[in-house]
C-alpha positions as CSV (number, residue, x, y, z in Angstrom):
1,M,6.6,-12.9,-11.3
2,I,9.3,-11.0,-9.3
3,V,8.1,-9.0,-6.4
4,Q,10.7,-6.1,-5.3
5,R,11.5,-6.6,-1.7
6,T,10.3,-3.1,-1.2
7,I,8.1,-0.5,-3.0
8,L,7.9,3.1,-2.3
9,K,4.8,4.2,-0.9
10,Q,4.4,6.7,-3.8
11,D,4.6,4.7,-6.3
12,L,2.0,2.2,-4.4
13,V,-0.6,5.5,-4.4
14,K,-0.2,6.2,-7.7
15,K,-1.7,2.7,-8.9
16,L,-4.1,2.4,-6.2
17,Y,-5.5,5.8,-7.0
18,P,-4.9,6.8,-10.3
19,N,-7.6,9.2,-10.5
20,S,-6.4,11.4,-7.5
21,V,-5.3,14.9,-8.0
22,S,-1.8,14.6,-6.7
23,V,0.3,12.1,-4.9
24,D,-0.1,13.8,-1.9
25,A,-3.6,13.9,-1.9
26,A,-3.4,9.7,-3.0
27,M,-1.1,9.4,0.1
28,Q,-3.6,11.2,2.2
29,Q,-6.5,8.6,1.4
30,L,-4.3,5.5,1.8
31,R,-3.8,6.7,5.0
32,R,-7.3,7.2,5.8
33,D,-8.0,3.8,4.5
34,I,-5.6,2.2,6.7
35,K,-6.9,4.2,9.8
36,L,-10.3,3.1,9.1
37,C,-9.3,-0.7,9.8
38,P,-7.4,-1.4,13.1
39,E,-6.9,-4.8,12.2
40,L,-5.1,-3.8,8.9
41,K,-3.1,-1.1,10.8
42,E,-2.1,-3.4,13.6
43,Q,-0.9,-6.1,10.5
44,I,1.2,-3.4,9.0
45,A,3.0,-2.3,12.2
46,N,3.6,-5.8,13.3
47,S,5.1,-6.8,9.7
48,G,8.0,-3.9,9.9
49,H,9.0,-0.5,10.4
50,N,6.3,1.9,8.5
51,K,7.7,5.3,9.1
52,R,9.8,5.3,6.2
53,H,9.2,6.1,2.6
54,Y,8.4,2.5,1.4
55,Y,6.7,-0.7,2.5
56,N,8.2,-3.8,2.6
57,K,6.7,-7.0,0.5
58,Q,4.9,-8.4,3.7
59,Q,3.1,-5.1,4.3
60,L,2.2,-4.6,0.6
61,L,0.8,-7.9,0.3
62,L,-1.5,-7.1,3.3
63,I,-2.8,-3.9,1.6
64,L,-3.2,-5.5,-1.6
65,K,-5.0,-8.3,0.5
66,H,-7.2,-5.5,2.2
67,F,-8.3,-4.0,-1.4
68,C,-8.9,-7.6,-2.8
69,I,-6.1,-7.3,-5.3
70,T,-4.0,-9.8,-6.4
71,L,-0.5,-9.5,-7.3
72,E,-0.9,-9.9,-10.8
73,E,-3.7,-7.3,-11.0
74,F,-1.2,-4.7,-9.3
75,E,1.3,-5.4,-11.6
76,Q,-1.1,-4.6,-14.4
77,L,-2.0,-1.5,-13.0
């Protein structure tokens, strides 16, 4: 299994929140979920720049771990 170095935030939220009305609403929900967990927010900030339109591989793994999703499950979404 090959994991990309970066993943677009929009692609991530499309998979995590498939029933969301729009991509913007899904992005807002992800931001809310991250904000509710200060440890996750700090870990993401410490693992790279997060103001861009993508997450790096390490940040992706932290988010998936928070949602209890494995890489295999994520790829099948």
